[in-house]
MIMAR-443987 format. One record per atom (N, C-alpha, C, O, CB): x, z, y. Coordinates in steps of 0.001 Angstrom, whole numbers, plus 524288, in hexadecimal, padded with zeros to 5 digits. Atoms other than C-alpha are relative to their C-alpha. Glycine has a CB too. Example, Ala and Ser with C-alpha at 12.3 -4.5 7.8 and 13.67 -1.06 7.14 Angstrom:
<nodes>
8037A800007FB5A;8300C81E787EE6C;8038480000804B0;80790802998049D;7FC20804DE8001B;7FCCC7FFC47FB5A;8356681BE47FBDC;7FCFE802DA80442;7FEFB8038380896;8019E7FA79801CE;
</nodes>
This chain:
<nodes>
7FA8C800B27FEA3;0E167CC3C883F8D;800557FCE28051C;7FD937F900805C9;803067FD337FB81;7FF17802A17FB0B;0E5F0CBFB484D17;804617FC077FF3D;808F87FD757FF1B;80163803FF80467;7FC10803FC80119;0ECD5CB2BA84ABA;8035C7FEA3804BC;807417FBE38041F;7FD637FB257FE03;7FCBF801287FB6F;0F21CCB1FF858AB;80579802437FF57;8093380047801A5;7FD788022C804FF;7FAD77FDBA800FD;0FD43CBAA0853EB;8034F7FC8F7FC67;808107FD367FC17;7FF6C8056E7FD9E;7FD3A8035B803AB;100D0CB02C849F4;801D77FAE48027C;804D37F8058000B;7FC8A7FED37FB62;7FEBE804F87FD76;10245CA4EB85399;8050D8007E8031D;805018027080783;7FB7B7FE3D80399;7FB167FFBA7FD1A;11099CA3F08575C;801197FAFF80314;804E17FAC68060C;8047C801147FC45;7FF6E804D27FD0A;10F02C961E85CBA;804847FC8E7FE55;8059C7F89C800DB;8009B801448058A;7FB7980300801BE;11AABC911585523;7FE787FC777FB74;7FE4C7FE237F6F3;80483803AD7FE66;8012B803E9803FB;116E0C84C984DDF;8014F7FAA98023E;801E87FA0E806F9;7FA26800477FE38;7FE5D8052E7FE48;11A40C766D84E6E;7FDE57FC0D7FC28;7FE127FCE87F76D;8060D7FF9680077;801A4804508035F;11488C69E384931;803B17FB76800ED;804F87FA3680563;7FA327FE6080112;7FC6B804627FF7E;11D7EC5E8A84678;7FFBA7FC897FB3D;7FC5C7FD377F7E0;8058E801E9800D6;7FF908037A8047E;12137C53E083CF2;80567800CE7FDA5;8095B8003980052;7FF157FA1F80193;7FB087FEB48027A;12BBCC574E8332A;803C67FB6C7FFCB;8087E7FC3C7FF58;7FF0C801F87FA96;7FC828047F8006A;1310EC497B832DA;8019A7FDBA80548;803EA7F9838057B;7FD6E7FBD37FCCC;7FE3A801C07FAE0;1333DC482E84187;805B680198800C7;8073A805EE7FF5B;7FC7F8024F80468;7FA7E7FEA47FF09;14196C47AD8457E;8007D804C38039A;7FD458058B80717;802E97FB4F8026A;7FF007FB7E7FC9E;1471CC541684B96;805DD800CD8008D;808FB7FDE27FE57;7FD5D805017FDCD;7FA767FEF07FEF9;153F3C59E78501E;802978035A7FBD4;80722804D07FC6D;80092802A380533;7FDFF7FC4B803DD;155C5C6238843DF;8006B7FD9A7FA90;7FFD18005C7F6AC;7FC85804CA7FFCB;7FEFE8029F804F8;15838C581883922;7FB91800B17FC0E;7FC868013C7F75F;80506802037FDAF;8048C7FF9580368;14A70C5930833AD;7FDB1805707FF8E;7F941806017FDC9;801677FE2C7FAC3;802137FAAB8002A;148ECC67F28349D;7FC02800978045C;7FD2E7FF76808E3;80477804298008A;804077FF817FBFC;13C2EC6ACC83BAA;7FDCA805808008D;7FA4A8065C803BB;7FBA87FC507FED8;8013E7FA6D7FF64;13AA9C798C839D9;804F7803047FEBF;807A2801C87FAF0;7FB4B801C07FC56;7FB707FCC780124;1457CC83BF83A9D;8020C802D9804BF;8000E8023A80914;804407FCB67FDBE;7FDD67FCA67FBE5;14DACC8D0F8429A;803747FD18803DF;805157FF5E807C8;80314804587FD92;7FC71802FF7FCB5;155D7C822C848C6;7FD697FDB5804D8;800137FB6080818;802637FBB27FCE1;802BC801E67FB5B;14B60C7E97852D2;800E3803B180498;8025980838803E3;7FA1B7FF697FEE5;7FFA07FCC07FB50;14BB7C8383860DE;7FC408049D7FF97;7F83D8044F7FCF5;7FED17FCC1804F7;802E37FB0C80061;1466DC9147862AB;7FA237FF6F800E4;7F713802057FE3C;80229803D6803E1;8058D800707FEB9;13960C8CFE86879;7FD247FBBD7FD03;7F87D7FAE87FDE6;7FF667FF08805AF;8027E8042C80307;136AEC81DC85EF6;7FC778026E7FBCE;7FE158061D7F92C;804347FC5C7FD74;803907FDB2803DE;12ACEC84998563C;801C17FF607FA55;7FFBD8021B7F6ED;7FAB97FDA080098;7FE1A800BA8055C;13226C7FBD84A17;804C28035C7FEC5;806FC802F77FA86;801547FA517FF16;7FB957FC81800ED;13CE1C89E184B9D;7FE23804B77FCD5;7FA888077D7FE66;80285801C880544;801197FB7280344;13C6CC93FD840C0;804CD8011A7FCA9;8079B7FD847FB1D;7FB0D7FF1B7FC83;7FBAA7FEA780377;14677C9B66838DD;7FE2B800BC7FA60;801408023F7F702;802B4804F4801EB;8023A7FF2980534;13D78C9BEE82D00;800D27FB6E7FC44;801647FC3B7F78F;7FA47801138007A;7FFD38049580364;13E87C8DF1827F3;802447FB58802F6;801DB7FB08807BE;7FA7F7FEB17FDE6;7FE4A8050B7FDF4;144E8C809B82A0C;7FD4E7FBCC7FCBF;7FD137FC307F7F5;806297FF6B7FFD3;8029880445802C9;13D95C741E8269D;8020B7FAD08021F;802587FA00806DA;7F9EB8005B80095;7FDEF8051D7FE99;14316C66578268B;7FD417FBC37FCE3;7FBE87FC807F854;805EC7FFC77FF15;801B4804C3802AC;13DD5C58E58234B;8043D7FBF2800E5;806227FB4D80544;7FA7D7FE068020A;7FBE5803E77FF63;147A8C4E34820A3;7FEF87FB647FC60;7FD137FC027F800;8056B802657FEE3;80032804BE8032A;147B9C404481BCA;805977FE777FEC0;808C17FDA080246;7FD077FB77802DF;7FABE80152801CC;153C5C3D0C813BA;800227FA727FDE7;7FC397F8647FC00;801D7803DC7FBC7;7FF0C8052A8023F;1595EC2FFC80FC5;802CC800A87FAC6;8054B804A67F9CF;803467FC84803CC;7FD227FFF2804E7;15E98C2CC980253;805CE800BB8011D;807FE7FE0B80473;7FF097FAEB7FCE0;7FA767FEF17FF54;16C68C32268015F;80136804908039E;805A380671803AE;8029B7FB4480200;7FF217FB567FCCF;16AA0C3D3980B39;80164804967FC7C;7FF548050F7F82B;7FB1E8014980358;7FE687FB7D80316;17117C49B480674;7FF2B8051080308;7FF3D8052F807D6;805B97FF7D7FE60;800327FAA37FE06;16F4BC583180886;804CC802A77FDAF;805118038B7F8F7;7FAA9802F57FE77;7FB0A7FDCE801D7;17CCFC5E48807B1;7FF2B805587FD6C;7FB878082C7FECB;803E28007F80494;8007C7FAE680291;17EE4C6A177FECC;800168046980405;8037A804A38076C;8046E800C57FBFC;800767FB967FC64;17AB8C765E805EF;7FCDA8045A7FD6D;7FA6E803A07F956;7FD677FE4880538;8035A7FBB4801A7;17455C838480436;7FE7F80324804CC;800D280292808F8;802C2803837FBDB;801CD7FC907FBD8;16D1FC8D6980C83;800AB805A17FE2C;7FF57806F57F9BF;7FA317FED58017F;7FF067FA8E80163;170D4C9BC180CBE;7FB3C80374800BB;7FAA9807647FE09;804708021C80330;8045D7FC877FEBD;1643ECA13B81265;7FAA77FD6680007;7F6B48001C80074;800EB802648052C;80520802887FFDF;15985C96F28121B;7FF157FCD67FB0C;802BA7FAE57F896;7FF857FC79804D2;801968032F80476;15210C902680753;7FEDA7FA7A801E6;7FDE07F99A80687;7FB24802647FD33;800E38057D7FEAE;15029C8177806F0;7FBF87FDB17FC4D;7FC3C7FE727F78F;805287FCD97FFC0;803FF802BC80304;14462C799780277;8000A7FA52801BF;7FF577F9358065F;7FA7280289800BE;8001D8059B7FEF1;1451EC6ABB801A3;7FB2C7FDC07FD65;7FA3E7FEB37F8C6;805157FD3A7FE01;804CB802618020C;13867C631F7FFEA;8006F7FA1A800BA;800AA7F83280522;7FAFB80239802D1;7FF80805B27FFD6;13974C54AB7FC81;7FA937FD9280087;7F75E7FDE27FCF6;802D47FDE87FB04;804FE802A27FF23;12E15C4D3580259;7FFF37FAA57FD6D;7FC487F9437FAA3;7FEE57FF7A805DA;7FF6D805408023B;132BAC3F9E7FE85;805C07FF167FEE4;80928800E3801C6;7FDC97FBB2803C2;7FAA1801768011D;13EE1C3A6C7F817;80246802C77FB54;7FF7C804E47F807;8034E801098049D;7FD4B7FDB180476;14925C3F717EEC3;80567801C5801BB;8082A7FF0280489;800657FC0E7FB63;7FAD37FDE57FED2;15528C47FE7EFF0;801FB803077FB4A;7FF00805877F876;7FFDB8038C804EE;7FD6B7FCFB8041F;15ED3C4DBB7E65E;802D680480802A1;80681803AD805A1;803E37FC867FCB2;7FD807FB4E7FDE4;16279C5B9F7E9FD;802E6802C17FBA3;801C4801FD7F707;7FBEE803B78028E;7FD6A7FC708039E;16BACC651E7E382;7FFA18056980255;800918062F806FC;805D57FE667FEF8;800187FA7F7FE85;169D1C73C77E406;803C1802C47FC56;802D9803177F7A0;7FA4D802697FFB4;7FBE47FD8580325;175F1C7B067DF78;801DF7FC6B7FB9D;803167FE367F752;7FE05805277FDB3;7FE1F803CF803C7;179EAC6E7B7D872;7FBEA7FDD77FC4F;7FCF27FA0B7F98B;80429802597FCEC;80426801DA8037B;16D06C6CD07D129;7FCAB7FBFA802E5;7FAC67FCFD80733;7FC8D804A57FE07;802D5804487FD82;1662CC5FEE7D420;7FA1B800E78000D;7F7C8802A07FC36;801367FAE97FD3E;805A27FF9B7FF3B;1584FC5FFF7D977;7FE3F7FAF18029C;800807F9608068F;7FE7B804F480363;80201804D17FDC5;15097C538D7DC2D;7FB158013380325;7F758803728011E;7FEDD7FBEB7FBAD;8049F7FF677FCB2;14719C53D37E794;7FD617FAAE80098;7FFE97F6D980202;801778025580575;80310804C67FF71;13C5DC49867E7A8;7FB008014D80300;7FA25805CE80474;7FEB77FD8A7FA8B;804D47FF467FD0C;12F47C47AA7EE85;7FD15804E47FE47;7FBB7805737F9B4;7FC7E7FB3E7FF68;8031E7FB5E80116;1284EC54B57EF64;802EA804927FD97;8009A808B67FCCE;7FBB97FE917FC8B;7FD287FB9D80260;1330DC5D0B7E969;802CA8032580436;8035F8016B808A9;803FA7FE037FBE3;7FD3D7FCA87FC4C;13A4EC68347EFCA;80465802E17FD41;8049C803407F877;7FC3A803E780296;7FB9B7FCE2801DB;1469CC703B7EE72;80051804E08035D;800A78047F80825;8053C7FCD88002D;7FF4C7FB0C7FD41;14788C7E947F226;805468023F7FE73;806898028F7F9D2;7FB7B803EB7FEBD;7FAF07FD928010D;154F1C84D27F36C;800638051D80305;7FFDB80537807CC;8048F7FC478017E;7FF367FAE07FD95;15708C93337F610;805788001880271;8085A7FC448020F;7FF548048C7FBE3;7FAE47FF797FD73;162FCC98077FD7A;8046E7FF687FC05;803C5800627F75C;8006C80556802CC;7FB2C800608030C;170C3C956D7F875;7FFA67FC657FB43;801DB7FD8E7F726;8018F8054F7FE37;8000080433803D7;16DA5C89467F073;802547FB348029D;800B77F9C8806EA;7FA5C7FEE07FDDD;7FD8B804A77FDC7;1762BC7D547F2C9;7FC777FB4D7FEFD;7FB1F7FA197FA88;805927FF197FDA3;803A08046D80030;16D8BC71937F5DD;802CC7FB2F8021E;805927FB768060A;7FAE68012980334;7FE25805037FE01;17170C63557F757;7FC567FBC87FE0D;7F9D47FC6C7FA00;805C07FEE27FE49;803A1804088019A;169D0C56BF7F6A7;801827FA99801C7;8049F7F9E580560;7FAC38013B801F7;7FF63805747FE8E;1699CC48097F738;7FAAE7FD607FF7C;7F7F97FDFF7FB8F;804367FD387FC88;80508802B68000E;15DD2C3FC47FAAC;800A37FAC97FD40;803D97F78E7FECA;7FDDE7FF36805A0;7FF97804958034F;15BC2C352F7F082;7FCCA7FB738020D;7FD947F6FC80071;7FE51801527FA8B;80322803FD7FD70;151D2C2DC17F8A6;7FE048022380529;7FE92806CB8063C;7FB697FE3C7FC7D;802347FE517FB08;14B59C2E44805F1;7FC348047A7FEE8;7F8DA8040B7FB7C;7FD357FB5D802E4;802FD7FB408013E;14515C3BC680680;7FE13802B2804EF;800528022980927;80358803CB7FCC9;8022F7FCAA7FBE5;13CBFC44B680EDB;7FFAE805817FDCA;7FD84806587F994;7FA757FE01801E3;7FF717FAB880225;13F2CC534480D62;7FF178042180433;800628035B808C4;8056E800B57FD92;800507FB547FCBA;13BBCC60668133D;80409803E67FE02;804D6804627F94B;7FA5B8026C7FFF1;7FC977FB9C80152;145B5C6B7381380;7FDF4804BE802F0;7FCD4804798079A;805E77FED78016A;801DC7FB1F7FDB2;14158C795F815F8;803F88043B7FEB8;8055A804FD7FA2E;7FA6B8017F7FDF1;7FC5D7FB9F8009E;14AC2C84B581808;7FD82804E78022E;7FAB3804B680614;8054A7FEE1802C3;801E27FB047FDF7;14767C92F0819C1;803ED8043A7FE9F;805BF8049B7FA30;7FA82801597FDCB;80181800397FA7D;14B18C9A25821D3;8031C7FBBF802D2;806627F92480075;800DF8055C802A9;7FD46803E57FCE3;14FE2C915182CD1;8053780232801D9;80579805558057C;7FCA37FE46804B1;7FAA87FE617FEB1;15E8DC936882D64;803627FB1980028;805C77F9B67FC39;802348041B7FBEE;7FD4B805097FFAE;164E2C86CF8325D;805B3800197FE46;807AE7FC107FC90;7FFC07FE0F80570;7FA787FFCD8016B;172CDC8B7982F94;800F68021E7FA77;805588039D7F92E;802E880354803E7;7FF857FDBE80536;1702EC8FF982197;801F37FC117FBEF;8035F7FD9F7F79D;7FACB8022F7FE4E;7FE5A803FF803B7;173DFC830D81B16;805EB800037FF71;808BC7FF8A8034F;7FE147FA94801BA;7FA6D8002280119;18144C837A81495;8011F7FAF37FCFF;7FFAA7FA697F872;801CB804F87FCD3;7FEA8804FB80271;18658C75C2811C2;80509800BD7FCEE;808C58031F7FECE;800977FB8E80428;7FB7D7FF6580374;18FEAC75048067F;803987FB4C8003C;807967FB2D7FD8E;7FE39800E17FA6D;
</nodes>
C-alpha cells in the first residue's frame, strides 16, 4: 500500500486545557477554513466548571452529545429524568432529548458532539 495517498497533512497537537477563543471548544467546524482543527465531523470541548454553574435546558436536532466527567459532580436531567455525573462517568444523549444540568462542585468535563453543527443547539 502506498501510504503517501493517506497523508493529508491536516493534524494539530495542543493542550485541551489551554484558553482559546471558542469557550473551550478545540475541534469543530467553527474554526477558520485553513485551521487544522476545523472539521464538520465532530466538536470537542474541555471545560472547568465551578459549583453552581448551570447548563440551560436545550436539545440538538441533528447531533448527538457525549459528556465525560473527568473530575467533580453534576446533576443533569434528560427529559426530566435525573442523572448524576461523577468522576469517570459519562452521559450520552441522542438527538431530540432535552438536557439540562447543574454542577454540584468544581468539575472538569469533556463534551463531544457529532457532527459539528454549531447552530444545532435549541435552548428552551
